[in-house]
N, C-alpha and C positions, 0 to 999 in steps of 0.2 A: 490441857495440863490430868484427863481424865484419867492419861493411861503412870501416873505419878505416884507411888504408893502411899499410903496412910500419914506411915510416918515421915517419912520426905516431906509430908505435907505442914508436918507440924513442923521439921528443922526448920524449914522458911520462916514457919510462924515467929516461931522462937527466936531467930536469928534478927532475922524487921521491926518486930512490933516490940510495943512494953508488954509488958508480967498479965498473963488475964487471958491478952486481944485473941476473939477468936475465928474461924474462917465462917464465914456465910454461904451460902452455894444457894443461887440462881433459878428454877422450871427446869432449865437446862441445862444443866451439874456443872456449873463452870463456877469455878472458886474462889469470893472477893476478898476483899478486907477494906473496911473502911478506913480513911489516910491519919487519923486522929488519932488511932494507933500502932502508926507509925515509925521510930524514934526518931531523933531530929535527926540523923546526918541523913536519914535514909528518905527525910521528908527532902533532906534539901535536894539530893540527887534527885528522887518526883518532881520535885516541882524545874530544873535545869531540865532535863530530857522530855519532858509537859511539854514546857515554853520554847524552847530551846531548836530540838532536834527538832521537832510537832506542831511547830506552832499550829494555832489552831484561830477562828475567825475573833472567837468570845471572849479569848484570853487575855484578847490586846487592841489598839485604839485606833485604828490610823484614819488620817486627818489628809484633805483632800485642798488644805495647803501650803 
C-alpha cells in the first residue's frame, strides 16, 4: 500500500470504518486499522474471509475424537 496516495487511503478509511477512525502506521510503513473501528457489514466480510477462506489454527478447535 505504499504506492497509494493519501486521499485514496482516506477514502478507503471513510468507506470501511466508523467516523473518526484513523490509520495506524507500523515502523515498516504499513497502514493498518483496528478491527473495532470497522462498520458492521465490513466486520462480517472480514470474519467470513478470515475464517472461511483463510482458516487459521488458533481460530478453530479440532478434536481427535
